[in-house]
C-alpha positions as CSV (number, residue, x, y, z in Angstrom):
1,X,16.9,14.9,-46.3
2,X,13.0,15.6,-45.3
3,X,10.0,14.0,-47.4
4,X,6.5,15.7,-47.9
5,X,3.7,13.7,-46.8
6,X,0.5,14.5,-48.4
7,X,-2.3,14.6,-45.4
8,X,-5.2,16.6,-44.0
9,X,-4.6,14.9,-40.6
10,X,-1.4,13.9,-39.1
11,X,-2.6,11.6,-36.0
12,X,0.2,11.5,-33.3
13,X,-0.6,8.3,-31.4
14,X,-1.9,5.2,-32.7
15,X,-3.1,3.9,-29.7
16,X,-7.1,3.2,-29.0
17,X,-8.0,6.8,-29.2
18,X,-6.1,7.5,-32.0
19,X,-7.4,4.6,-33.9
20,X,-11.0,5.4,-32.7
21,X,-10.7,8.9,-34.3
22,X,-9.3,8.0,-37.4
23,X,-11.8,5.3,-38.0
24,X,-14.6,7.7,-37.4
25,X,-13.1,10.4,-39.2
26,X,-12.6,8.5,-42.7
27,X,-15.9,7.0,-42.1
28,X,-17.6,10.3,-42.2
29,X,-15.3,12.9,-44.2
30,X,-14.9,12.3,-47.8
31,X,-11.5,12.5,-49.6
32,X,-9.4,13.2,-46.7
33,X,-6.0,11.7,-46.1
34,X,-4.6,10.6,-42.7
35,X,-0.8,10.1,-41.6
36,X,-0.8,7.9,-38.5
37,X,2.1,7.7,-36.7
38,X,3.4,6.1,-33.3
39,X,6.7,5.9,-31.5
40,X,6.3,2.3,-31.1
41,X,6.7,-0.4,-33.5
42,X,2.8,-1.0,-34.7
43,X,-0.3,0.1,-33.6
44,X,-2.5,-0.5,-30.1
45,X,-0.8,2.0,-28.0
46,X,0.8,0.2,-24.5
47,X,-1.1,-2.9,-25.4
48,X,1.8,-4.7,-26.8
49,X,3.7,-3.7,-23.8
50,X,1.3,-4.6,-21.2
51,X,1.7,-7.5,-18.8
52,X,0.5,-11.1,-20.6
53,X,-2.6,-11.8,-18.0
54,X,-4.1,-8.4,-18.7
55,X,-7.6,-8.4,-19.8
56,X,-10.2,-5.1,-20.3
57,X,-11.7,-4.5,-17.0
58,X,-14.9,-3.7,-18.8
59,X,-16.9,-5.2,-21.8
60,X,-15.2,-5.6,-25.0
61,X,-18.0,-3.9,-26.7
62,X,-16.9,-0.5,-25.2
63,X,-13.3,-0.6,-26.3
64,X,-12.0,-0.1,-30.0
65,X,-13.4,1.6,-32.9
66,X,-16.9,2.5,-33.9
67,X,-16.9,0.3,-37.2
68,X,-15.6,-2.7,-35.9
69,X,-17.1,-4.6,-32.9
70,X,-14.5,-6.1,-30.7
71,X,-15.3,-9.6,-29.6
72,X,-18.6,-9.7,-31.7
73,X,-20.7,-8.9,-28.6
74,X,-20.2,-12.5,-27.3
75,X,-21.5,-13.4,-23.9
76,X,-19.7,-15.6,-21.4
77,X,-21.4,-18.8,-21.1
78,X,-19.1,-20.3,-18.4
79,X,-17.0,-19.6,-15.6
80,X,-17.4,-16.9,-12.6
81,X,-18.5,-14.0,-14.9
82,X,-21.4,-16.5,-16.8
83,X,-24.1,-14.2,-18.3
84,X,-21.6,-10.9,-18.6
85,X,-20.3,-9.6,-21.8
86,X,-16.8,-11.1,-22.8
87,X,-13.6,-8.9,-21.9
88,X,-10.9,-9.2,-24.6
89,X,-7.5,-10.5,-23.5
90,X,-4.3,-8.8,-24.3
91,X,-3.7,-11.0,-28.1
92,X,-7.0,-10.4,-29.1
93,X,-6.8,-6.7,-28.4
94,X,-3.2,-6.3,-30.3
95,X,-4.9,-8.5,-33.1
96,X,-7.7,-6.5,-33.4
97,X,-5.9,-3.1,-34.0
98,X,-3.4,-4.9,-36.5
99,X,-6.7,-5.8,-38.2
100,X,-8.2,-2.7,-38.2
101,X,-4.9,-0.9,-39.6
102,X,-4.7,-3.3,-42.3
103,X,-8.2,-4.3,-43.5
104,X,-10.1,-0.6,-42.9
105,X,-7.2,2.0,-43.0
106,X,-4.5,0.8,-45.3
107,X,-6.9,-0.9,-47.4
108,X,-8.9,2.5,-47.8
109,X,-5.9,4.4,-49.5
110,X,-6.7,7.0,-47.4
111,X,-4.3,6.4,-44.2
112,X,-0.8,5.6,-44.4
113,X,1.4,4.3,-41.0
114,X,4.5,5.5,-39.8
115,X,5.8,3.4,-37.0
116,X,8.8,4.2,-34.9
117,X,8.3,8.1,-35.5
118,X,8.3,10.6,-33.1
119,X,6.7,14.1,-33.7
120,X,9.0,16.7,-33.3
121,X,6.6,19.8,-33.7
122,X,6.4,22.2,-36.5
123,X,4.6,19.6,-38.6
124,X,7.5,17.7,-38.4
125,X,7.8,13.8,-37.5
126,X,11.1,11.5,-37.5
127,X,11.8,8.2,-37.8
128,X,13.5,6.5,-34.8
129,X,15.1,3.8,-36.6
130,X,16.5,5.7,-39.7
131,X,16.6,9.3,-38.6
132,X,14.5,10.2,-41.9
133,X,12.3,13.2,-41.1
134,X,8.9,14.0,-42.6
135,X,6.9,17.0,-43.0
136,X,3.1,17.6,-43.3
137,X,1.4,20.6,-45.1
138,X,0.2,23.7,-43.5
139,X,-3.3,22.9,-44.0
140,X,-2.9,19.6,-42.1
141,X,-4.6,19.4,-38.8
142,X,-2.2,18.1,-35.8
143,X,-4.3,15.4,-34.0
144,X,-2.9,14.8,-30.3
145,X,-3.9,10.9,-29.6
146,X,-1.3,10.7,-26.7
147,X,-2.3,13.7,-24.5
148,X,-3.6,11.0,-22.0
149,X,-1.5,8.1,-22.8
150,X,-1.3,5.8,-19.8
151,X,1.8,5.1,-18.0
152,X,2.4,1.3,-17.2
153,X,5.0,-0.6,-15.2
154,X,6.6,-2.3,-18.1
155,X,7.8,1.3,-19.3
156,X,8.4,3.0,-16.0
157,X,10.9,2.6,-13.5
158,X,9.9,1.8,-9.8
159,X,8.7,5.3,-8.3
160,X,11.1,3.9,-5.2
161,X,14.4,3.3,-4.3
162,X,15.7,-0.1,-4.8
163,X,18.6,-1.1,-2.7
164,X,21.1,-4.0,-3.1
165,X,19.7,-7.5,-2.5
166,X,15.9,-6.5,-3.3
167,X,14.3,-8.4,-5.9
168,X,12.0,-5.9,-8.0
169,X,10.2,-7.0,-11.2
170,X,7.4,-5.1,-13.2
171,X,4.0,-7.1,-13.1
172,X,4.4,-8.3,-16.4
173,X,7.5,-10.7,-15.3
174,X,5.3,-12.6,-13.1
175,X,4.3,-14.9,-16.3
176,X,7.7,-15.6,-16.5
177,X,9.3,-16.5,-13.2
178,X,11.5,-19.4,-13.1
179,X,10.6,-20.5,-9.7
180,X,8.4,-19.4,-6.4
181,X,9.1,-16.8,-4.0
182,X,8.5,-17.3,-0.3
183,X,6.9,-14.0,-0.1
184,X,5.0,-11.7,-2.9
185,X,4.8,-7.9,-2.1
186,X,2.4,-6.4,-4.6
187,X,3.1,-2.7,-4.7
188,X,0.0,-0.2,-5.9
189,X,-3.7,0.1,-5.5
190,X,-5.4,0.4,-9.0
191,X,-6.3,-2.4,-11.5
192,X,-2.9,-3.7,-12.3
193,X,-2.1,-4.3,-8.6
194,X,-5.8,-6.1,-8.3
195,X,-5.0,-8.2,-11.4
196,X,-1.5,-9.3,-10.1
197,X,-3.2,-10.3,-6.6
198,X,-6.1,-12.1,-8.5
199,X,-3.3,-13.9,-10.8
200,X,-1.4,-15.0,-7.9
201,X,-4.1,-16.2,-5.9
202,X,-5.6,-18.4,-8.9
203,X,-2.1,-20.0,-9.3
204,X,-2.3,-21.4,-5.8
205,X,-0.4,-18.8,-4.3
206,X,-1.5,-18.7,-0.2
207,X,-3.0,-15.6,0.7
208,X,-0.8,-15.2,3.5
209,X,2.1,-15.5,1.3
210,X,1.1,-12.0,-0.4
211,X,1.8,-8.6,1.1
212,X,0.0,-5.9,-0.5
213,X,1.3,-2.3,-0.1
214,X,-2.0,-0.1,-0.8
215,X,-1.2,3.5,-0.4
216,X,-4.7,4.3,-0.8
217,X,-7.9,2.3,-0.8
218,X,-9.8,2.2,-3.9
219,X,-13.6,2.5,-4.9
220,X,-14.4,0.2,-7.8
221,X,-17.5,-0.3,-10.1
222,X,-19.5,-3.6,-9.9
223,X,-18.8,-5.0,-13.5
224,X,-22.4,-6.6,-13.6
225,X,-23.9,-3.2,-14.0
226,X,-21.4,-1.6,-16.5
227,X,-22.9,-3.8,-19.3
228,X,-23.8,-3.1,-23.2
229,X,-27.5,-3.8,-22.2
230,X,-29.8,-0.4,-22.0
231,X,-31.7,-1.8,-19.2
232,X,-28.6,-3.1,-17.2
233,X,-26.4,0.2,-17.9
234,X,-29.1,3.0,-17.8
235,X,-30.6,1.2,-14.5
236,X,-27.1,1.9,-13.3
237,X,-27.2,5.6,-14.1
238,X,-30.7,5.7,-12.8
239,X,-29.7,4.2,-9.4
240,X,-26.6,6.7,-9.2
241,X,-29.0,9.8,-10.0
242,X,-31.4,8.7,-7.4
243,X,-28.8,7.9,-4.8
244,X,-26.9,11.2,-5.2
245,X,-30.3,13.2,-5.1
246,X,-30.4,13.0,-1.5
247,X,-26.7,12.2,-0.3
248,X,-25.4,14.7,2.4
249,X,-21.6,14.1,1.4
250,X,-19.3,12.1,-0.9
251,X,-18.7,9.4,1.6
252,X,-22.4,8.8,2.0
253,X,-22.9,8.7,-1.6
254,X,-20.2,6.2,-2.1
255,X,-21.3,3.8,1.0
256,X,-25.0,4.2,-0.7
257,X,-23.9,3.4,-4.1
258,X,-22.1,0.3,-2.5
259,X,-25.7,-0.6,-0.9
260,X,-27.2,0.0,-4.4
261,X,-24.8,-2.7,-5.9
262,X,-22.7,-0.3,-8.0
263,X,-19.9,0.6,-6.1
264,X,-17.1,-2.3,-4.6
265,X,-14.6,-1.5,-1.8
266,X,-12.4,-4.7,-1.0
267,X,-12.1,-3.6,3.0
268,X,-15.5,-2.7,4.3
269,X,-13.7,-1.2,7.4
270,X,-11.7,1.3,5.6
271,X,-13.2,4.4,3.6
272,X,-11.6,4.6,0.4
273,X,-9.9,8.2,-1.0
274,X,-9.4,6.8,-4.5
275,X,-11.7,6.6,-7.3
276,X,-10.7,5.7,-10.7
277,X,-13.3,3.2,-10.6
278,X,-12.2,0.6,-12.9
279,X,-14.8,-2.3,-12.8
280,X,-14.2,-5.6,-10.7
281,X,-16.3,-8.8,-10.4
282,X,-17.8,-10.2,-7.1
283,X,-15.5,-13.2,-7.6
284,X,-12.2,-11.1,-8.0
285,X,-13.5,-9.0,-4.9
286,X,-13.7,-12.4,-2.6
287,X,-10.3,-13.4,-3.7
288,X,-8.9,-9.8,-2.9
289,X,-10.7,-9.8,0.5
290,X,-8.6,-13.2,1.5
291,X,-5.4,-10.9,1.3
292,X,-4.8,-9.9,5.3
293,X,-1.3,-8.7,5.0
294,X,-2.3,-4.9,3.8
295,X,0.3,-2.4,4.4
296,X,-1.2,1.3,4.5
297,X,1.5,3.7,5.1
298,X,1.2,5.9,2.2
299,X,3.3,5.6,-0.8
300,X,6.3,3.3,-0.8
301,X,9.7,5.3,-0.4
302,X,12.4,2.1,-0.8
303,X,12.9,-1.8,-0.8
304,X,15.8,-3.4,0.7
305,X,16.6,-7.0,1.0
306,X,14.0,-7.9,4.2
307,X,12.4,-4.5,4.4
308,X,10.1,-1.9,3.3
309,X,10.8,1.9,3.9
310,X,8.1,4.4,4.3
311,X,8.2,7.9,5.4
312,X,7.2,6.6,9.0
313,X,9.2,3.9,9.5
314,X,10.0,0.1,7.8
315,X,7.8,-3.2,7.4
316,X,10.0,-6.4,7.5
317,X,9.4,-8.9,4.7
318,X,11.2,-12.3,4.0
319,X,14.8,-11.6,2.5
320,X,13.8,-13.6,-0.5
321,X,10.6,-11.6,-1.0
322,X,9.9,-10.8,-4.7
323,X,8.5,-7.0,-5.1
324,X,6.2,-6.9,-7.8
325,X,6.0,-3.3,-9.2
326,X,2.3,-2.5,-10.3
327,X,2.8,1.2,-9.1
328,X,3.0,2.7,-12.8
329,X,1.1,6.0,-12.8
330,X,-1.7,4.4,-15.2
331,X,-3.8,7.2,-16.2
332,X,-2.6,10.6,-16.3
333,X,-4.1,13.7,-15.2
334,X,-2.9,16.8,-16.9
335,X,-5.3,19.9,-17.2
336,X,-8.2,19.7,-19.7
337,X,-8.0,21.6,-22.6
338,X,-10.5,22.4,-25.3
339,X,-10.5,19.8,-27.9
340,X,-10.1,22.1,-30.6
341,X,-7.6,24.8,-31.0
342,X,-5.9,26.4,-33.7
343,X,-2.6,24.4,-32.5
344,X,-4.0,20.5,-32.5
345,X,-7.2,18.6,-32.0
346,X,-6.5,17.1,-28.5
347,X,-8.5,13.9,-28.0
348,X,-9.9,13.4,-24.4
349,X,-13.1,11.7,-22.9
350,X,-16.1,13.5,-23.8
351,X,-18.7,10.9,-21.9
352,X,-17.1,10.2,-18.5
353,X,-15.3,7.1,-18.5
354,X,-15.3,5.8,-21.9
355,X,-12.1,7.2,-23.9
356,X,-12.9,5.4,-27.1
357,X,-16.5,6.5,-27.6
358,X,-15.1,10.2,-26.9
359,X,-12.4,10.1,-29.5
360,X,-14.8,8.3,-32.2
361,X,-17.2,11.1,-31.6
362,X,-14.8,14.0,-31.7
363,X,-13.8,12.0,-35.1
364,X,-17.4,12.1,-36.4
365,X,-18.0,15.8,-35.3
366,X,-14.8,17.0,-37.0
367,X,-16.2,15.0,-40.2
368,X,-19.7,16.8,-39.9
369,X,-18.9,20.0,-38.5
370,X,-16.9,23.2,-40.1
371,X,-16.9,25.6,-37.0
372,X,-14.4,24.8,-34.1
373,X,-16.2,27.0,-31.7
374,X,-19.4,24.9,-32.3
375,X,-17.3,21.7,-32.2
376,X,-16.2,22.3,-28.8
377,X,-19.7,23.3,-27.8
378,X,-20.7,19.9,-28.5
379,X,-17.5,18.1,-27.3
380,X,-16.1,19.7,-24.2
381,X,-13.7,17.4,-22.6
382,X,-14.7,15.2,-19.6
383,X,-11.5,14.5,-17.2
384,X,-10.8,11.1,-15.8
385,X,-11.4,10.5,-12.0
386,X,-9.3,9.9,-9.1
387,X,-11.2,10.6,-5.9
388,X,-14.6,10.8,-5.0
389,X,-14.9,14.4,-5.7
390,X,-13.5,14.2,-9.0
391,X,-15.5,11.3,-9.6
392,X,-18.9,13.4,-9.1
393,X,-17.0,16.2,-11.2
394,X,-16.7,13.6,-14.1
395,X,-20.2,12.2,-14.0
396,X,-21.8,15.7,-14.1
397,X,-19.4,16.8,-17.0
398,X,-19.7,13.7,-19.1
399,X,-23.8,14.0,-18.5
400,X,-23.9,17.4,-19.4
401,X,-21.9,16.7,-22.7
402,X,-24.2,13.7,-23.4
403,X,-27.0,16.0,-23.3
404,X,-25.5,18.7,-25.3
405,X,-24.1,16.4,-28.3
406,X,-27.3,14.2,-28.0
407,X,-29.4,17.3,-28.6
408,X,-27.9,17.1,-32.1
409,X,-30.1,14.6,-34.2
410,X,-27.5,13.6,-36.6
411,X,-25.0,12.8,-33.6
412,X,-27.5,11.2,-31.6
413,X,-28.5,8.8,-34.6
414,X,-24.7,8.2,-35.0
415,X,-24.1,7.5,-31.1
416,X,-27.4,5.0,-30.9
417,X,-25.7,3.0,-33.7
418,X,-22.4,2.7,-32.3
419,X,-21.4,-0.2,-29.5
420,X,-19.0,2.0,-28.1
421,X,-21.8,4.4,-26.6
422,X,-22.5,2.9,-23.2
423,X,-25.8,4.5,-22.7
424,X,-27.2,3.8,-26.0
425,X,-30.4,2.1,-26.8
426,X,-29.7,0.6,-30.2
427,X,-32.0,0.8,-33.3
428,X,-34.5,-1.9,-33.3
429,X,-34.3,-2.6,-29.9
430,X,-38.0,-4.2,-28.8
431,X,-38.2,-2.3,-25.7
432,X,-39.3,-4.0,-22.4
433,X,-41.5,-3.1,-19.4
434,X,-38.2,-2.8,-17.4
435,X,-36.6,-0.3,-20.2
436,X,-39.6,1.9,-19.9
437,X,-39.4,1.8,-15.9
438,X,-35.5,2.7,-15.9
439,X,-36.4,5.6,-18.6
440,X,-39.1,6.6,-16.4
441,X,-36.5,6.6,-13.1
442,X,-34.0,8.3,-15.1
443,X,-36.3,11.1,-16.1
444,X,-37.5,11.8,-12.5
445,X,-34.3,11.8,-10.6
446,X,-31.4,13.1,-13.3
447,X,-32.2,16.9,-12.6
448,X,-31.8,16.8,-8.8
449,X,-29.2,13.9,-8.8
450,X,-27.1,16.3,-11.4
451,X,-27.4,19.3,-9.0
452,X,-26.5,17.3,-5.9
453,X,-23.4,15.8,-7.8
454,X,-22.4,19.3,-9.1
455,X,-22.3,20.7,-5.7
456,X,-20.5,17.5,-4.3
457,X,-17.8,17.8,-7.1
458,X,-17.4,21.2,-7.1
459,X,-18.8,22.2,-10.4
460,X,-20.2,25.2,-11.2
461,X,-24.2,25.2,-11.7
462,X,-25.9,25.6,-15.5
């Protein structure tokens, strides 16, 4: 049996971007009805499956939905990040999305949620539990909110062979160990791997008991400059543009951004080739630098009792070593597509690096504009970055997009009132001499910085 669902939008994926889009849409479009589905049992995307000690890598204010501030804008008053905005942990994020669903979406009587459902195409979705089929009407727009869904270790097998006798666990199992290992082998180079290393070190594991398999060294952003404070965030942008304007190469650009206090790398003797650029605090950096056994031999091919295998040979490890799988793909990099097509609205970042703001912006533009061509002009997608070149490309495209949608008075007014927007100056901001100086520097250096970043990133000039 197939049941008809009365909906104007079918949002496929109830993770952060699906939730942010739905929230902005129902806030600004009258009388629309939304069917929200997810293959998981609840809302929040990958968060319920994430490792127990995970936190947002950036301020809570930049994450979630536009109508409801995650964390309330609280500042940390103790610990190594005192003075920085708080970063929500897994439990708080899951509870936040559950409350958005219950208190905003369902209470509005305009959103219905179908958990444990899979979209099958042709306007049809199916319950993974009961097998019941559902269909939405022809006028219903399909919203693809899982185009860029991350792949996490808890849901993906290790991307290397596991031989007999090797002990391999996904990163989340660290929190449930029954006994200590004589050696921990952390496999991966991204945020998950850095979190695993920091977690082990904070719990008393000696640095020389950790072997870190790092296929590529990463560039990361100093968390202290990615803050929801205009004088701080916009100063970082101004410094980036001023630095880029005279950079002769990508490596020179990143090294100078490091000198400017924007970029961080774990080993100053190695020039990183990866630039997904999550944020990192300096206290975490100091801990990570204490790990001296770093294996840089490309991707791990296989593990066996007592050894790690790579394409060019093997590395010895302890016989009882625990291999910690942090090598999920994380961010994915499918080709960018127009956000609006006749087939679907495909959610993607618009301003570089802030997917929740991008999804909320798409929701607002969908509610306030009728022509898909005009919507695509205002909101072309910005890619995620993976390398210094793609970081430069992402920065250019995101900045161009911000100029396009910021030229629309209603969008500019909406964006300035949305905490998800990292570059906003909030209404009622009292201003300051420091902010005036930052804005002057932005005006002075942005044009030339953008030209140079475009050349370094291989972006066609405009």
